[in-house]
VMD Tcl script that draws the C-alpha trace (Angstrom):
set ca {
  {18.87 15.24 15.27}
  {18.87 16.38 11.62}
  {17.18 14.76 8.59}
  {18.33 15.15 5.03}
  {16.72 13.91 1.85}
  {18.92 13.44 -1.11}
  {16.89 14.98 -3.93}
  {18.89 13.13 -6.62}
  {17.94 9.72 -5.10}
  {14.32 10.44 -4.07}
  {11.84 8.96 -6.50}
  {8.63 10.10 -4.84}
  {7.50 6.82 -3.30}
  {5.90 8.81 -0.41}
  {6.66 6.15 2.19}
  {8.48 8.57 4.35}
  {5.55 11.01 4.58}
  {3.16 8.19 5.29}
  {5.31 6.93 8.17}
  {6.40 10.24 9.59}
  {4.08 13.00 8.44}
  {5.43 15.39 11.03}
  {8.94 15.05 9.61}
  {8.50 14.98 5.85}
  {6.53 16.93 3.37}
  {5.90 16.03 -0.24}
  {6.19 18.25 -3.36}
  {2.63 18.51 -4.78}
  {3.97 18.25 -8.31}
  {6.17 15.15 -8.28}
  {5.74 13.77 -4.80}
  {9.44 14.10 -3.96}
  {10.05 14.42 -0.23}
  {11.78 17.05 1.82}
  {12.17 17.63 5.61}
  {9.55 19.81 7.22}
  {12.58 21.53 8.86}
  {16.17 20.44 9.22}
  {15.57 19.11 12.68}
  {13.49 16.00 13.75}
  {10.77 17.21 15.94}
  {10.75 15.97 19.62}
  {9.02 12.60 19.87}
  {9.32 11.83 16.10}
  {12.79 10.21 16.29}
  {11.55 6.56 15.92}
  {9.13 7.55 13.06}
  {11.94 9.33 11.27}
  {14.23 6.30 11.68}
  {11.52 3.96 10.42}
  {10.97 6.23 7.34}
  {14.80 6.21 6.69}
  {14.85 2.33 6.83}
  {11.79 2.17 4.66}
  {12.96 4.30 1.81}
  {13.56 2.09 -1.28}
  {15.99 4.57 -2.68}
  {17.96 5.11 0.56}
  {17.57 8.80 0.06}
  {17.17 9.72 3.69}
  {19.97 10.33 6.09}
  {19.52 11.07 9.78}
  {22.47 12.66 11.65}
  {23.12 13.29 15.40}
  {25.93 15.72 16.09}
  {27.55 15.17 12.76}
  {27.26 11.29 12.95}
  {25.18 9.47 10.42}
  {22.60 6.97 11.89}
  {22.08 5.26 8.54}
}
mol new
graphics top color blue
foreach p $ca { graphics top sphere $p radius 0.5 }
foreach p [lrange $ca 0 end-1] q [lrange $ca 1 end] { graphics top cylinder $p $q radius 0.2 }
display resetview
């Protein structure tokens, strides 16, 4: 599974990193999120999905084999 954060939509609410700290990292300057890596770590699928659902800006996309889960 891959996780993508749309930097144009992300507003730095930080919810994703609070929900899935092993998946997302925050920019120290503006709080914008980015994935720790392009892949969702093993065992973090549900946390990543919850972070995607919780994003107020709908800036997170999770894909599996080219298919969007969001």
